[in-house]
N, C-alpha and C positions, 0 to 999 in steps of 0.2 A: 400473261399469267400473272395472277397475285400470289402473295406468300402463302396463303391458307394452301391454296391448289398446289404449290410446291411442296407443301410439308405433307400433305395426303400422299403425294406421288414420291416422295423421298422413300428410299428403302431404309429397313431397320438399323444398318450399321451407322448410316449417315445420320438418322435421327438420333442416335444414341450420342454421336459425337457432338452434335446441335445442343442436346441437354448439358453436355459436359461444359461446352462452351457456356452456355447460359449460367451455369452453376459456377464456372471461374471468374465470370462478369459480376456476379453479386457477391462473391468472394472477395473481388479485389475493391469493389465499392465498399464494402463493411469495413473493410480494414482501413480504407482510406478516411473515412469519416469517422470510424474511431479513433484513428491516430491523429487525425486533425484536431478533434475535441481535446484529447489527452495533451496536444503540444500548445494550442491556446490556452488551455488551464496552467499548464507550466510556465508559460511565457508571463501572464497575467499575475499569477502567484507568487513568482520569483521576483518581480519588479516591485512587489511589495513587499517581499521578505527582505531581501538585501538590506534596503536602509535601516529596518528595525535591529535586525541582528547587528549591523555595524554598529549603530547607536549603542547596544548594550555591550559590545566588546569596548569600544571605546570609553565607556564609563567603568569598565573592569566588572561588568554584573554577568560573570559566565553562566549562572545557573539561569537567569533571564534569557539567555541568548540560546539556552539549551531549550528551554520551556517554548519559546518563540518557533523554535526549529520542529518541535514535537507537535505544533499546534495542527488541528485538522484542518484548518483554514490554508495550511501550505503543502497538502498531502500529495499534491502534483508537482510541487516545486522541484525540479532537479538541483537546483542550489541548495534548497533545503536539506535533502538527503546527504549532500557532499560535506555540509557545513556541520550538520547533526553527528556525522560519524567522527569529524576532527576533534568536536567539542567534547564527545563523550569520552573519548579515547585520553584527551588532555585531562578531563575531569578524572578519570579512572586513576591516571598516573599520578596526579596530587592527591587524589585520597589515599594512593599506596605508599606515600611517604617518599622519603630518599634514596630508595631501592635501586633508582637509576637515575643516572647522571642527566644534564641538560640536554647533551647530543642524542643521547639513547632515548629521550621523551620525545624529542623533536622527531627522531627516525619512527618510534612508534605511531606518532600522529600522521606522518606522512603516509606509512603505509595504510594505515586506517583510511586514510582520503583516498589512497589510489584504488583500494577494494571497493569503496562505495562510488567511486567514479566508475568503475568497470561494471559494476552491478546496474547501476542508473543506465549507463549507456546501452547495456544489453536489453533492460526494462523497455528504453526508447526505441530500440529495433524489434520491439515485437510486432510479428506480421510482417516485417519486410522482407524475410525470404520467400514468403506466399507472393507477395507482388512482384518480386524479380522473377521467380518462376513462372508466373500467369505471363508476365510481358514477355518473356523469351520462349514460351512454347505454345500460346495460343495461335499463333500465326500456323505453326506445324499442326497443331490440331486442325484448324481449316483447311488446310493445304490436304491432310488426310481425307478430310470429309469430299473435299473438291475431287481426289484422286478416286475415292469409292464411288462418289456420283457419276464421275464419268464412266467408270466401268460398269455401272448398273445402266448408264444410258445406251451403252454400245450393245450391251447384252439384251436389251429392249429391242434396239433395230436388228439385232441378228436373228431374234426369235420371231419378230414380225414381219422380217424380211423386207421392210421400207428402210430405205436409205437416202430419204430426201433430205433437202435442206431444213425444211420445217421439222422434223423429228429430230434430226442431229442439234438444232439451234435449242431445242424445247429441252433435251436432256443435257446440253452442256449449260444452258442459263440457270438449271436446277443444281447443277454441280457447283457452278462457280459462288453460288450463295454461301457455300462453306467457307472460301477464302474470305469474302467480304466478311463474316461473322466473325472470323479469325482475327482479322485487322481491327474491328470494331471492339474486340475485348482487349487486344493486345496494345493499341496505342494508348488509351487512357491509361492502361495498368503502368506502362513505361511512365507517361507523364506524371502520375501519382507518386512511383518510386524516386523519382529524380527530385521532385518538389519535397518530398518527405525526408530524403537523404540531405537536402541542404540544411533543413531546419535541424536535424541532428548535428550536423557539423557544427552550426550555429551553437547549439546547446552544448556541445563538446567543449568548445573554445570558452564560454562561459564557466562551465564548470573547472577546467584548468587555470583560468585566471582567479576565480574565486580559491581555488586549492592554493595556488601560490600566495595569495594574501593573506590567507589564514595562518599557512605555514609562518609568513615573514610576521605576521602578528605574536605568534608564539616565540618566535626568537627573539623579538625584542622586548617581550614580556619577561622571557627569562633572564635576559642582560642585566 
C-alpha cells in the first residue's frame, strides 16, 4: 500500500492528528531556521562590534562607544545590547553630577548590565519553548494516532467479519504510520533544541565576560 491509499483509508481523528503533526513539523523548522539566522548574525556582528567598542573605550571616547553600540549594523549583536546598557547608565550617572559615590555608580551600571543581559537572554530563547514542547509531545501525538488507527482497524474487521492476516496487517500498517510520523517530527525538534541551547549558553558566557570587563573598566576609570 502507498501513502496516498493509507491516507484515504484513515479515519477522521487519525487524519486530524496527522495534520497536527505536519503543523508541528513546520513550526519547529520555522523556529530553527529563524533562530539560526538570528544567532549567525549575532555571532558575526558581535565579532565586529567588540574590537571597535574596545578601541573607543581604551581611548576614553565614551560617546563614540555608545554610538557604535547603537548602530544598526550591530542590531543583532548580543554583546552590543549589553555593553550599550552599561555605557548609557554610566553616561547618565556622569551627566547627573556627583549625586552618587563611585561605588553607587558602579552598582547602578552593574544592575543595568544585569537587566540587559536578562532581556537579551530571554530574546535569544524566543521560540525555544515551542521546540521543547514539540520534541517532547510529537511522539505521543503519533502514538495516539496509532492507537486510534488500531481501534479503527479492528472495528473494520469486526464489521466485515473478516479476521484474516491480510486484513489485520493492512490495518496495523496504516496505524503505525502515526508512530513513524511522530518520530519523524520529534527527533529533528530535539536535535534543533539541543543545538540552539548550546549556542545560547555560549552567548551567555560571552555576555557575562563582556559585562565583567566593562565593570572592571569603569572601576579602573573611577580610580
